[in-house]
C-alpha positions as CSV (number, residue, x, y, z in Angstrom):
1,M,0.0,0.0,0.0
2,L,1.2,3.5,-0.8
3,R,0.9,5.1,2.7
4,S,1.2,8.7,1.7
5,R,-1.4,8.3,-1.0
6,Y,-3.8,6.6,1.5
7,R,-3.3,9.4,4.1
8,R,-3.9,12.1,1.5
9,I,-7.3,10.6,0.4
10,T,-8.6,9.9,3.9
11,F,-7.5,13.4,5.2
12,F,-9.3,15.0,2.3
13,F,-12.6,13.3,3.0
14,A,-12.3,13.8,6.8
15,R,-11.9,17.5,6.3
16,V,-14.8,17.7,3.9
17,F,-17.1,15.7,6.3
18,I,-16.1,18.0,9.2
19,E,-16.8,21.1,7.1
20,L,-20.2,19.8,5.9
21,I,-21.2,18.9,9.4
22,F,-20.3,22.3,10.8
23,W,-22.0,24.3,8.0
24,E,-25.0,22.1,7.2
25,L,-25.9,20.8,10.7
26,V,-24.3,22.9,13.5
27,L,-24.8,26.4,12.1
28,P,-28.5,25.9,11.0
29,F,-29.2,24.5,14.5
30,L,-27.6,27.5,16.0
31,R,-29.9,29.8,14.0
32,F,-27.4,30.7,11.3
33,R,-29.3,29.1,8.5
34,N,-29.1,32.3,6.3
35,L,-25.3,32.3,6.5
36,T,-25.3,28.6,5.5
37,T,-27.6,29.2,2.5
38,R,-25.8,32.4,1.4
39,T,-22.4,30.7,1.3
40,R,-23.4,27.3,0.0
41,K,-22.6,27.8,-3.7
42,D,-19.1,29.1,-3.0
43,R,-18.4,26.4,-0.5
44,L,-19.6,23.6,-2.9
45,R,-17.6,25.0,-5.7
46,K,-14.5,25.2,-3.5
47,I,-14.9,21.5,-2.5
48,A,-15.3,20.5,-6.1
49,V,-12.2,22.4,-7.2
50,Q,-10.2,20.8,-4.4
51,F,-11.5,17.3,-5.3
52,R,-10.7,17.9,-9.0
53,S,-7.2,18.9,-8.1
54,L,-6.8,15.8,-5.9
55,A,-8.2,13.4,-8.5
56,T,-6.2,14.9,-11.4
57,D,-3.0,14.8,-9.4
58,M,-3.6,11.2,-8.1
59,G,-5.5,9.5,-10.9
60,G,-6.7,6.0,-10.1
61,V,-10.1,5.3,-8.6
62,M,-10.5,9.0,-7.7
63,I,-11.0,9.8,-11.4
64,K,-13.8,7.3,-11.5
65,V,-15.5,8.9,-8.6
66,G,-15.1,12.4,-10.1
67,Q,-16.4,11.2,-13.5
68,F,-19.5,9.8,-11.9
69,L,-20.2,13.0,-9.9
70,S,-19.6,15.2,-13.0
71,S,-22.2,13.3,-15.0
72,R,-25.0,13.8,-12.3
73,V,-26.2,17.1,-13.8
74,D,-29.8,15.9,-13.0
75,V,-29.1,15.7,-9.2
76,L,-26.0,17.6,-8.2
77,P,-25.7,21.4,-8.3
78,E,-24.0,23.0,-11.2
79,E,-21.2,24.3,-8.9
80,I,-20.0,20.7,-8.5
81,T,-20.7,19.2,-12.0
82,K,-19.2,22.1,-13.8
83,E,-16.0,22.1,-11.8
84,L,-15.6,18.3,-12.2
85,A,-16.3,18.2,-15.9
86,D,-12.6,18.5,-16.7
87,L,-12.0,15.1,-15.2
88,Q,-13.5,13.5,-18.3
89,D,-10.4,14.4,-20.4
90,E,-7.7,16.2,-18.4
91,V,-5.8,13.4,-16.7
92,A,-2.1,13.7,-16.7
93,P,-0.5,11.2,-19.2
94,E,2.3,8.8,-18.3
95,N,5.8,9.2,-19.7
96,F,5.8,7.4,-23.1
97,E,8.9,5.4,-22.3
98,D,7.1,3.8,-19.3
99,I,4.1,3.0,-21.6
100,R,6.5,1.6,-24.3
101,Q,8.1,-0.6,-21.7
102,I,4.8,-2.0,-20.5
103,A,3.5,-2.6,-24.1
104,E,6.7,-4.3,-25.4
105,T,7.0,-6.5,-22.3
106,E,3.3,-7.6,-22.7
107,L,3.6,-8.1,-26.5
108,G,7.0,-9.8,-26.3
109,A,8.5,-7.7,-29.0
110,S,9.2,-4.1,-30.0
111,L,6.3,-1.8,-31.0
112,S,7.7,-1.6,-34.5
113,E,7.2,-5.3,-35.0
114,F,3.5,-5.0,-34.3
115,F,2.7,-1.6,-35.7
116,L,3.7,0.3,-38.8
117,E,3.1,3.6,-36.9
118,F,2.7,4.3,-33.2
119,D,2.0,7.8,-32.1
120,P,3.9,8.6,-28.9
121,E,1.4,11.4,-28.0
122,P,-1.6,9.9,-26.2
123,L,-5.0,10.3,-27.8
124,A,-6.6,10.1,-24.3
125,A,-5.3,9.6,-20.8
126,A,-7.8,7.7,-18.7
127,S,-7.7,6.9,-15.0
128,L,-6.3,3.4,-15.4
129,G,-4.6,3.5,-18.7
130,Q,-4.0,5.7,-21.8
131,V,-4.8,5.4,-25.5
132,H,-2.5,5.9,-28.5
133,R,-3.2,6.0,-32.2
134,A,-1.4,3.4,-34.3
135,K,-1.4,1.8,-37.7
136,L,-1.2,-1.9,-38.5
137,H,1.3,-3.4,-41.0
138,K,-1.6,-4.8,-42.9
139,P,-5.4,-4.4,-42.6
140,V,-7.4,-6.7,-40.3
141,N,-11.1,-7.2,-40.9
142,G,-11.0,-4.3,-43.4
143,F,-9.2,-1.7,-41.3
144,D,-5.6,-0.8,-40.4
145,Q,-6.2,2.4,-38.2
146,V,-6.3,1.3,-34.6
147,V,-6.1,2.6,-31.1
148,V,-3.9,0.9,-28.5
149,K,-4.9,1.0,-24.8
150,V,-2.0,0.4,-22.4
151,Q,-2.3,0.2,-18.6
152,R,-0.6,2.8,-16.4
153,P,2.5,1.6,-14.4
154,N,1.9,0.3,-10.9
155,I,-1.9,0.6,-11.4
156,E,-2.8,-2.5,-9.3
157,T,-1.0,-1.1,-6.2
158,I,-2.7,2.3,-6.8
159,I,-6.1,0.7,-7.0
160,Q,-5.5,-1.3,-3.8
161,T,-4.5,1.9,-2.0
162,D,-7.5,3.9,-3.2
163,L,-9.9,1.2,-2.3
164,A,-8.4,0.8,1.2
165,A,-8.9,4.6,1.7
166,L,-12.5,4.4,0.5
167,E,-13.1,1.5,2.8
168,T,-11.9,3.7,5.7
169,V,-14.2,6.5,4.6
170,G,-17.0,3.8,4.3
171,R,-16.5,2.9,8.0
172,W,-17.0,6.5,8.9
173,I,-20.2,6.6,6.9
174,R,-21.5,3.4,8.4
175,R,-21.6,5.1,11.8
176,F,-24.2,7.5,10.4
177,R,-27.4,5.5,11.1
178,P,-29.6,7.0,8.2
179,I,-27.1,5.6,5.7
180,S,-26.0,2.4,7.4
181,K,-29.6,1.1,7.7
182,R,-30.2,1.7,4.0
183,A,-27.0,0.4,2.4
184,N,-24.7,-2.4,3.2
185,V,-21.6,-0.3,2.8
186,P,-19.0,-3.1,3.0
187,A,-21.0,-5.0,0.3
188,L,-21.2,-1.9,-1.9
189,L,-17.4,-1.4,-1.6
190,K,-16.7,-5.0,-2.4
191,E,-18.9,-4.8,-5.5
192,F,-17.0,-1.6,-6.5
193,S,-13.7,-3.3,-5.8
194,D,-14.5,-6.4,-7.9
195,I,-15.7,-4.3,-10.9
196,T,-12.6,-2.1,-10.7
197,F,-10.1,-5.0,-10.7
198,K,-12.0,-6.6,-13.6
199,E,-11.6,-3.3,-15.5
200,I,-7.8,-3.7,-15.7
201,D,-8.1,-7.1,-17.4
202,Y,-8.0,-6.1,-21.0
203,L,-8.7,-9.7,-22.3
204,A,-12.0,-9.6,-20.4
205,E,-12.7,-6.1,-21.8
206,G,-12.2,-7.4,-25.4
207,E,-14.7,-10.2,-24.7
208,N,-17.1,-7.7,-23.3
209,A,-16.9,-5.6,-26.5
210,E,-17.6,-8.6,-28.6
211,T,-20.6,-9.6,-26.4
212,F,-22.0,-6.1,-26.7
213,A,-21.5,-6.1,-30.5
214,A,-23.3,-9.5,-30.8
215,N,-26.3,-8.1,-28.8
216,F,-26.7,-5.2,-31.2
217,K,-25.7,-6.9,-34.5
218,D,-29.3,-6.7,-35.8
219,R,-29.8,-3.1,-34.7
220,P,-28.6,-0.4,-37.2
221,G,-27.1,2.8,-35.9
222,I,-25.0,1.2,-33.1
223,K,-21.2,0.9,-33.5
224,V,-18.7,-1.1,-31.4
225,P,-15.0,-1.3,-32.2
226,K,-13.6,-4.6,-33.3
227,V,-10.8,-6.3,-31.3
228,V,-7.4,-7.1,-32.8
229,W,-6.7,-10.2,-30.7
230,A,-3.2,-10.8,-32.2
231,H,-2.2,-7.5,-30.6
232,T,-4.0,-7.8,-27.3
233,T,-2.9,-9.1,-23.9
234,K,-4.1,-8.6,-20.3
235,R,-2.5,-5.2,-20.1
236,V,-2.5,-4.1,-23.8
237,L,-5.7,-3.8,-25.9
238,T,-5.8,-3.0,-29.6
239,L,-9.1,-1.9,-31.1
240,E,-10.5,-0.5,-34.4
241,N,-10.3,3.3,-34.4
242,V,-13.9,4.4,-34.2
243,L,-13.5,7.8,-32.5
244,A,-15.8,10.5,-33.8
245,I,-17.8,13.4,-32.3
246,K,-17.9,13.3,-28.5
247,I,-21.5,13.0,-27.3
248,T,-21.2,16.1,-25.2
249,D,-19.9,18.2,-28.1
250,Y,-23.3,19.6,-28.8
251,E,-22.1,22.2,-31.4
252,S,-20.3,19.7,-33.5
253,I,-23.3,17.3,-33.4
254,A,-25.6,20.1,-34.6
255,A,-23.1,21.2,-37.2
256,A,-23.1,17.7,-38.6
257,G,-26.9,17.9,-39.1
258,I,-27.7,15.4,-36.4
259,S,-30.6,16.0,-34.0
260,K,-29.5,16.0,-30.4
261,A,-33.0,14.9,-29.4
262,E,-32.6,11.8,-31.6
263,V,-29.2,11.1,-30.0
264,A,-30.8,11.2,-26.6
265,Q,-33.7,9.0,-27.6
266,R,-31.4,6.4,-29.2
267,L,-29.1,6.4,-26.2
268,F,-32.1,5.8,-24.0
269,E,-33.5,3.0,-26.1
270,T,-30.1,1.2,-26.3
271,Y,-30.0,1.1,-22.5
272,L,-33.6,-0.2,-22.3
273,Q,-32.5,-3.1,-24.4
274,Q,-29.2,-3.6,-22.5
275,I,-30.9,-3.7,-19.0
276,F,-34.3,-5.3,-19.6
277,E,-33.6,-7.7,-22.5
278,D,-29.9,-8.5,-22.7
279,G,-29.1,-8.3,-19.0
280,F,-25.7,-7.0,-20.0
281,F,-25.0,-3.3,-20.0
282,H,-22.2,-0.8,-20.5
283,A,-21.7,0.5,-16.9
284,D,-19.5,3.5,-17.6
285,P,-21.4,5.7,-20.1
286,H,-19.5,8.9,-19.3
287,P,-19.0,11.3,-22.3
288,G,-15.5,10.1,-23.0
289,N,-16.9,6.7,-23.9
290,L,-19.7,7.7,-26.3
291,F,-19.4,9.2,-29.7
292,V,-21.7,10.2,-32.6
293,A,-20.4,9.4,-36.1
294,P,-22.0,10.9,-39.2
295,V,-22.6,8.3,-42.0
296,F,-22.9,9.4,-45.6
297,H,-23.1,6.1,-47.5
298,D,-25.0,3.5,-45.6
299,S,-27.6,1.0,-47.0
300,S,-29.4,1.1,-43.6
301,K,-30.3,4.7,-44.3
302,Q,-29.0,5.7,-40.9
303,N,-27.3,9.1,-41.2
304,W,-25.3,8.7,-38.0
305,T,-24.2,6.0,-35.6
306,L,-24.0,5.9,-31.8
307,T,-20.6,4.5,-30.9
308,F,-19.7,2.8,-27.6
309,V,-16.1,2.3,-26.5
310,D,-14.4,1.1,-23.3
311,F,-16.0,-2.0,-22.0
312,G,-13.9,-2.5,-19.0
313,M,-16.8,-1.7,-16.7
314,V,-19.9,-3.7,-17.6
315,G,-22.8,-4.9,-15.5
316,K,-24.8,-8.1,-15.6
317,V,-28.4,-8.3,-14.5
318,P,-29.3,-11.9,-13.4
319,P,-32.8,-13.2,-14.4
320,N,-34.3,-12.6,-11.0
321,L,-33.3,-8.9,-10.9
322,R,-34.2,-8.5,-14.6
323,A,-37.7,-9.8,-13.7
324,G,-38.0,-7.1,-11.0
325,L,-36.8,-4.4,-13.4
326,R,-39.3,-5.5,-16.1
327,E,-42.0,-5.4,-13.4
328,M,-41.0,-1.9,-12.6
329,A,-41.1,-0.8,-16.2
330,I,-44.6,-2.2,-16.6
331,G,-45.7,-0.5,-13.3
332,I,-44.4,2.9,-14.4
333,G,-45.6,2.6,-18.0
334,T,-49.1,1.6,-17.0
335,Q,-49.2,3.8,-13.9
336,N,-49.8,0.7,-11.7
337,P,-48.5,1.5,-8.2
338,D,-49.1,-2.1,-7.0
339,R,-46.7,-3.4,-9.7
340,V,-44.1,-0.7,-8.8
341,I,-44.3,-1.9,-5.1
342,T,-43.9,-5.5,-6.2
343,S,-40.9,-4.6,-8.3
344,F,-39.3,-2.9,-5.2
345,Q,-39.8,-6.1,-3.2
346,M,-38.4,-8.3,-6.0
347,L,-35.3,-6.1,-6.3
348,G,-34.8,-6.0,-2.5
349,V,-35.0,-2.2,-2.5
350,L,-37.5,-1.9,0.4
351,L,-36.5,-2.2,4.0
352,P,-38.5,-5.0,5.9
353,E,-40.4,-2.4,8.1
354,A,-41.4,-0.3,5.1
355,D,-45.1,0.9,5.2
356,T,-46.1,-0.2,1.7
357,D,-49.5,1.5,1.9
358,R,-47.9,4.9,2.4
359,I,-45.4,4.2,-0.3
360,K,-48.2,3.3,-2.6
361,E,-49.9,6.6,-1.8
362,L,-46.7,8.5,-2.6
363,I,-46.3,6.7,-6.0
364,V,-49.9,7.5,-7.0
365,T,-49.3,11.2,-6.0
366,E,-46.1,11.2,-8.1
367,F,-47.9,9.8,-11.1
368,E,-50.5,12.5,-10.8
369,H,-48.0,15.4,-10.4
370,F,-45.1,14.4,-12.6
371,K,-46.2,11.9,-15.3
372,G,-45.7,13.3,-18.8
373,K,-43.3,16.1,-17.8
374,S,-40.0,16.5,-19.5
375,M,-36.8,17.0,-17.6
376,A,-36.9,20.7,-18.2
377,E,-40.4,20.9,-16.9
378,L,-39.5,18.8,-13.8
379,Q,-36.7,21.3,-13.1
380,Q,-39.2,24.2,-13.2
381,I,-41.6,22.8,-10.7
382,H,-42.3,25.4,-8.1
383,F,-40.7,25.1,-4.7
384,D,-44.1,25.4,-3.0
385,E,-45.4,22.4,-4.8
386,M,-42.4,20.3,-3.7
387,R,-42.7,21.6,-0.1
388,E,-46.4,20.7,0.1
389,L,-45.5,17.2,-1.1
390,A,-42.7,16.9,1.4
391,I,-45.0,18.0,4.2
392,E,-47.7,15.5,3.2
393,Y,-45.2,12.6,3.1
394,R,-42.8,13.8,5.8
395,D,-42.9,10.4,7.6
396,L,-41.6,8.6,4.5
397,I,-39.0,11.3,3.8
398,V,-37.7,11.2,7.4
399,D,-37.7,7.3,7.6
400,M,-36.6,6.7,3.9
401,P,-37.6,3.0,3.9
402,F,-35.3,2.2,1.0
403,Q,-31.9,0.5,0.7
404,M,-29.3,0.0,-2.0
405,P,-28.6,-3.6,-2.8
406,A,-25.0,-4.2,-3.7
407,K,-25.9,-6.0,-7.0
408,L,-27.7,-2.9,-8.2
409,L,-24.9,-0.5,-7.4
410,F,-23.5,-0.1,-10.9
411,L,-26.9,-0.2,-12.4
412,F,-28.0,2.7,-10.3
413,R,-24.8,4.5,-11.1
414,C,-25.3,3.9,-14.8
415,V,-28.9,5.1,-14.8
416,G,-27.8,8.2,-13.0
417,I,-25.2,9.0,-15.6
418,L,-27.6,8.2,-18.4
419,S,-30.2,10.5,-17.0
420,G,-27.7,13.4,-16.8
421,M,-26.5,12.8,-20.4
422,C,-30.0,12.6,-21.9
423,M,-30.9,15.8,-20.1
424,G,-27.7,17.5,-21.5
425,L,-28.6,16.4,-25.0
426,N,-32.2,17.3,-24.8
427,P,-33.6,19.2,-21.8
428,D,-37.1,18.4,-23.1
429,F,-36.4,14.7,-23.1
430,N,-39.4,12.8,-21.7
431,A,-38.5,9.5,-20.1
432,W,-42.2,8.7,-19.5
433,K,-42.9,8.7,-23.3
434,G,-39.6,7.0,-24.0
435,I,-40.5,4.0,-21.8
436,E,-44.1,3.6,-22.9
437,P,-43.4,1.8,-26.2
438,F,-41.0,-0.5,-24.4
439,T,-43.6,-1.2,-21.8
440,K,-46.2,-2.2,-24.4
441,K,-43.6,-4.5,-25.9
442,I,-42.9,-6.3,-22.6
443,I,-46.7,-6.6,-21.8
444,A,-47.3,-8.1,-25.3
445,E,-44.5,-10.6,-24.8
446,E,-45.9,-11.6,-21.4
447,T,-49.5,-12.0,-22.6
448,T,-48.7,-13.8,-25.9
449,K,-46.0,-16.1,-24.6
450,N,-47.3,-16.9,-21.1
451,W,-50.9,-18.0,-20.8
452,H,-50.3,-18.3,-17.1
453,Y,-50.5,-14.5,-17.0
454,W,-54.1,-14.4,-18.0
455,L,-55.1,-17.2,-15.6
456,Q,-53.4,-15.4,-12.8
457,E,-55.1,-12.1,-13.5
458,L,-58.5,-13.8,-13.9
459,G,-58.0,-15.8,-10.7
460,T,-57.0,-12.7,-8.8
461,Y,-60.1,-10.8,-9.8
462,G,-62.4,-13.9,-9.3
463,L,-61.2,-14.5,-5.8
464,T,-61.7,-10.8,-4.9
465,I,-65.3,-10.9,-6.1
466,I,-66.1,-14.2,-4.3
467,R,-64.6,-13.0,-1.0
468,L,-66.2,-9.5,-1.1
469,P,-69.6,-10.4,0.5
470,R,-67.9,-12.3,3.4
471,R,-65.4,-9.5,4.1
472,L,-68.2,-6.9,4.0
473,D,-70.3,-8.9,6.5
474,T,-67.2,-9.2,8.8
475,V,-66.7,-5.4,8.7
476,L,-70.4,-4.7,9.5
477,N,-70.4,-7.2,12.5
478,K,-67.3,-5.6,13.9
479,M,-68.9,-2.2,13.6
480,E,-72.1,-3.4,15.4
481,R,-70.0,-4.9,18.3
482,G,-67.8,-1.8,18.5
483,D,-64.7,-3.8,17.8
484,M,-63.7,-1.7,14.8
485,S,-60.2,-0.4,15.2
486,V,-57.9,1.7,12.9
487,N,-54.3,0.6,12.5
488,T,-52.0,3.6,12.4
489,P,-48.4,2.2,12.0
490,S,-47.0,5.7,11.7
491,L,-48.2,6.7,15.2
492,N,-45.4,4.7,17.0
493,Q,-42.9,6.1,14.5
494,Y,-44.0,9.7,15.4
495,A,-43.6,8.9,19.1
496,A,-40.2,7.5,18.6
497,R,-39.2,10.4,16.5
498,I,-40.4,12.9,19.2
499,E,-38.3,11.0,21.7
500,R,-35.2,11.1,19.5
501,S,-35.8,14.8,18.8
502,T,-36.0,15.5,22.5
503,W,-32.7,13.7,23.1
504,R,-31.0,15.6,20.3
505,I,-32.3,18.9,21.6
506,T,-30.9,18.1,25.0
507,N,-27.5,17.3,23.5
508,A,-27.6,20.4,21.4
509,V,-28.2,22.6,24.4
510,V,-25.3,21.0,26.2
511,F,-23.1,21.5,23.1
512,A,-24.1,25.1,22.7
513,V,-23.4,25.9,26.4
514,L,-20.0,24.2,26.3
515,F,-19.0,25.7,23.0
516,F,-19.9,29.3,23.7
517,S,-18.4,29.0,27.2
518,A,-15.2,27.8,25.5
519,V,-15.3,30.8,23.2
520,Q,-15.7,33.2,26.1
521,L,-12.9,31.7,28.0
522,Y,-10.7,31.8,24.9
523,L,-11.4,35.5,24.5
524,A,-10.6,36.0,28.1
525,E,-7.2,34.3,27.4
526,E,-8.1,31.4,29.7
527,L,-6.8,29.0,27.1
528,T,-6.5,25.8,29.2
529,F,-10.1,25.9,30.5
530,G,-11.3,27.0,27.1
531,M,-9.7,24.0,25.4
532,I,-11.1,21.6,28.0
533,L,-14.7,22.9,27.4
534,L,-14.1,22.9,23.7
535,I,-13.1,19.2,23.8
536,G,-16.0,18.4,26.0
537,S,-18.4,19.9,23.5
538,I,-17.4,17.3,21.0
539,I,-19.2,14.6,23.0
540,P,-22.8,16.0,22.7
541,L,-22.0,17.0,19.1
542,W,-21.1,13.4,18.3
543,R,-24.3,12.2,19.9
544,I,-26.3,14.6,17.8
545,I,-24.7,13.5,14.5
546,F,-24.3,9.8,15.3
547,P,-27.0,8.8,17.7
548,S,-26.7,5.3,19.2
549,R,-29.2,2.6,18.3
550,R,-30.3,2.3,22.0
551,T,-31.0,6.1,22.0
């Protein structure tokens, strides 16, 4: 492990956590909310600039984290995504002699024996490797222009160090109860670790590219580079050069006569197929891995192609999870809250104690408020409307009865990046309309291929009708006897919440007394007693931020 690198990463996140706790929790509680709000943009921008500097300087897994954050334009504030956007391209390249040595050691001969030309200037410098243009001695599969991807030196040790640092940060996060009860942080980190180490196996990446190409071989308008296996090893990957217009180069796309709205729609549709049909998806769709290529002579009459590169990070959706995702697609497409709830349960997203009736009410309300709105329209929803919705469902918002299964980590990450990219291409992109045709297709497949579906639906409604008179009679008898009771599961939750709030207020008062007393003593130059009280104030502050389970 690289100790200095480990300390640098952990110290950075520790400082950020302390700063966020002070500004976003302590000051608002002490009635300085206006100060927190007024300085938030500058503070977030400063944190993003510092992280960008850290990631660019260190590379490795930190670049992956930054790329993910920079793509979340649909969730994160512009102050963060704008500052981190440079991480897509501006990674310091390695010295070419080091790259040459790795490539020639892997290939077992000099570069000149494998390539007619090899550009020493990197085409792109990624977090785990860098790419160079080259030309083969003779064409393979109809092309001789290639790109060669070579791993960075000492990358395995760097990844191990970065993951160890993230594991330490994860242990800190696990002490925060609202996160720990919703996510198995060790399992998430293990999943991230497994995927990251697979990403530096270029033989596996080549196989992933061929699998992806096979899945889309019958669909025009999708391009995947071919692998030159004779020039490929575990640490060197040679591919057909398919680079074109970067998917976030909106001006060049428009100048080529290509509709950005069509690009967003095709990108969305390809991921519907990858996730719901193929069960195999490109898990790293950041702008550096997607290109738009104009086509001027093509029998398929497609005037452009959507090109995918870099298949080191892919996700696989096993049949049981795919069934849950298809159930969710049907539930959303048909506005059926029961099927959405069922899909949550199939995917393991809901916590065991979740109040499904309240969640169902919330889903119905969301359908009524937001269905049919584009991303631009969703952004323009008035704050008062969102506040009223938050007040109405404050019990769910506070409890947040959801969790993140480890197996869905990279799928959630992928969908988040995809959402941001579609919005960047077309702010009026409407995911509701985009998913409806796909939903109809799934339903048609279910109803035509599976006659059990119809028997199940008929049986459900038939049993409901048969049982209705008996259930009605039972209700009336209970009302006559005065035994009717109303179950309010949220009442106990409210009582427990009041108790927790009282405990936190008590600790907050103790903290405020100790903290301000320490300040007064410090101003009076009683430094020793002031320091004692300041240290003592940390205990109630810790109990506010990380309440124990017993409390």
